[in-house]
N, C-alpha and C positions, 0 to 999 in steps of 0.2 A: 735893508740889511738885516740879516738874522743875527741873534745872539747865540753863541755856541759855548757848550762845555765839552772839551775834548780831553778825555782821561785815559789813563792806562792803569792796569791792575797794580796795586801797591804790595805785591809780593805775597799777600796772604789770601788772595782771591775774593776778598770781601769788600775792602775799601779801595779807593782809587785816588791817585794824584793826577794832576793835569793843568789845564789852562782854561780860563774864562775869557772869551772874546766878546767885547761889547763896544759899540760906538767907535770901531776902528782901532781899539787897543786891546792888548793882551796882558792878562794878569794870572799869577799863580793861584791855583785853587785846588780843593780836595773834596771828596764826597765819601761819606761813611768813615769808618775807622778800622782798627784791627779786628773789631768784633761786630760792627754794625754795618749793614748792607748799604752800597752806594745807590744813587738814583739810577733807575733803570734807563736804558737807551730809549730814545723816542723824541718826538716833537711836541713841545708844550707851549702854553701861552702864558706869559707873565701877566698876572691880572690884579695885583695889588702892590702897593708901595707903603709900608707901615712903619711908624716910629717904633723904635726899640726902647723899652724901659730898662736901663742899665741895672737897676736894683733887682728887677725880676729876672733879667737875662744877663748875668754878669759875664758869662763865657763869650759874649759878643763884644765886650768892651776892650778897647786898646789900652793896656796898662801904661803905655807911654804917653797917652793923651786921653785921659778919662773924660775930658769935657767935650770930645769930638761928638759931632752929631751923627748918630747911627740909624740906619733904616734897614728893613728886611723886605724882600720881594717874594711874594707867593706866586708859584706857577701851578697852572691848572691841569688836572688830570682828566679822569673819565667822567666824573659826576658825583653828586652828593650821595652819601651812604643812606640807605633806607628811604629813598625818594625825598631826601632832605628833611626827614622828620627827626633825625637824631639831634638832641639839644646841644647847644654850645658849638655849632659848626658854621655859624654865619661870619662873614667878613665883608669889608667895604671894598669894592673893586675899583680899578682905575677910573671907570666911567661914573663913579659916585653911587652906584647902585649896591644894594645888599645882596650878596650871594651865599650859597652854601659852600662850606669848605670842600674842595674837590678831593676825589679819591683817585689815586694812581694804582692801577692793578699791576702787581709785580709777581708773576708766576702764581696767580690765583690767590695772592695775598693783598688785601687792601691796605694802602698806605696813605695817610692823610698829613696835611700840614708841611709838606716839603717846601723848602725856601731857598732863595739865594741870600746869603748874609755874610757879614764880616766874621773872620774866624781868628781874631786875636792878634793879628799884625806881626806874626813870626813866621819863619820859613816852614816850620812844622805845623803851626797852628794848634788848635785844640781838637781837631777832628769833628765830624759831624754825626748826627743820628740819621743819616740818610740824605741830609740837605747838601747843597753845594756851598761850601765856605771859601771865601777869597781872602788873600793875604793883605790887600791894600785897600784903603778907603777910596782910592782912585777909581776902583771898580764900582763902588757905590755911585760916585758921580757919573760914571760912564752909563750905568744902568738907568739912572734918573734921566739923563739926556736922551738915551735911546727910547725909553718908554714914553717920555714926553712928546717925541716926535712920531709916535705910533709904531715903533719898532718893538713889538711885544713877543715875537716868536723866539722860542728857546729850543735849540736842538742839542741833545745829549748824545755824544758818540764816544765809544771806547775802541781804542786801537792797541797795537801789540806792545808798544814801548814809548819811552819818553821822547826819543828822537822823531818818531812819526807824529806823536801828538804835538810837538813844538813846531814842526814843519807845517802841519795843517793849520795850527792856530795863526801862524804868521801869514799863511796864504789867505785864510778867511778874513784876517784883520785888514789886509791891504793887498788884494789880489791884482797883480799887474796884468794887463790885457794879453801880454805875450808869454804868460807863465809857462804854458805847455811847450811853446816853441823854444824857450830858453832852457827848459829843464826836461830834456828827453828821458832822463833816468826815471822821471815820474810819469811815464807813459808806457804804453805797450802797443805793439803792432803799428798802425798808422795813427798813433795818438788816440787809441780806441774810444769811441763814443759809447755811451749807454743810451738806451732807447728813450729814457726819460729826460734826456738833455745833459746829463753829467758826462764826465770823462774819467778814465782810469787814472788813479792817483799813485799807484805803486805797482811794482812788478818784482820778478826774481832777478837780483843782480848778477847771478852767475850764469843766467841763460839769456842770451841776446840773439836777435834775428833781424833779417831784412837789411836793406842797404844802409839804413841809418842806425842799425844796431840798437834797436829799442829792446827794453827788457820784456821778457815773456810774462804773461799774466796767468795766475792760477787761482784755484778755489781759495777763498778767504782774503784775497787781496782787496784793498780798499779803493772805492771811487770817490770823486770829489763831493758827492752828496752825502757821504758819511756811511753808506751801506757797503756791503762786500759782495764779491762774486760768490754765488751759492753752490755752483757745481762746475765740473770740468771733465775732461777726458780721462777715464780710468786707466787707459793704457799708456799715457804720457805723463810722467812725474818729473817735477822740477825741483832742483836744489836739494839741499840737506834735509829740508822739511818734507820733501817728496809731495808737494802740492800737485793736485791734478791740473794739467794745463787747460786753460779755458779759451774758447773761441766764440765766434759769432753765434748768437741765439742762446748761449748759456745763461741761465737765470742769475739774478742778484737778489739779495735778501730784502730789497724794497719793492718786490714784485715787478721788476723790470727785467732787462737782459742786455747783454753785450750787442752792440749794433755794428761795429766795424772792427777789422782786424788787419793783420799783415797778409797781403795777397800772395806773397811768395811762399807762405807756409800753408800747407793743406793737411788737415788732420783727418785720419780715418778712424774707424772703430767707434766706441761709445764715449 
C-alpha cells in the first residue's frame, strides 16, 4: 500500500491543504504556506524516521501535550547535491546506513530536507517550509507502522478542490473492490481504463453518454493513479470550463494513454 498526500491549492497558488493517507487512515495535512512553495507532485520514498528535538524545533511540538513523542520522516528526491560532497547533508536511512540528504528538483530549483512532520495539532497548523505537515500525531503512528512494514512509497498529488481531494483520500485509504461499479459518476465511457492499469476517476457532470449515462471525460480530468488526461479533441468542448473531450489513445500526464471508451460515441476531427 502506498502513502499519499493529496492536496488542493490553498487559494494563493503557493501552499496547499489536503490529506495524508497512511496505513489505511486519512489525516488532515498541509504543504507550504501563504508564501512558501508546496512539495512538488511526484513519487518519493520515505527513507528516514528521525527523533525531533522540541527545543530546536518548537514549531513541531503540540502545545496541548508538550511531552508527546515526536518524529519526522524524510522523503527522498533525486540525489545528493554536488555528488554528495556538500558538508552537513548526511542522515541515517531506515536501513541504518548513512546517506546524503536528497535533492528534489522543483522547476530547476534544488530543494533539500523535505519532511513529513507534525504541524502543531490545530486545524490551521503552523504551515510548512515546503514539507508536508499533518494535524494529528495519529499520522505519526500510521507512518511508523507503514514504514516498519516496508511501505515506504509516498505519492504527492494535487487536485482541483477539497471535495476531490477528500474523495480520493478515502478511496486510497480503503478502496472497495467494486468502487467503480458502485460509483459510475467517477467513471467515463465504459469505466475507461488507462493503459498503465489505472481507471478514470472523474468526468464532466453536465455531459453524460451511453446506456449507463457515464460522465464524459476531458483534458485535465484525474485518473486513479493521480495523473491527468493531457490532451483531447479540440473541436468538442465539455461543460462550463470547456475542457477538450478525450477518447481512446489520448495521452495522460504520466506517459500513458486512455485505453477504453464509450463505444456508442465516435469522435471525429483532432
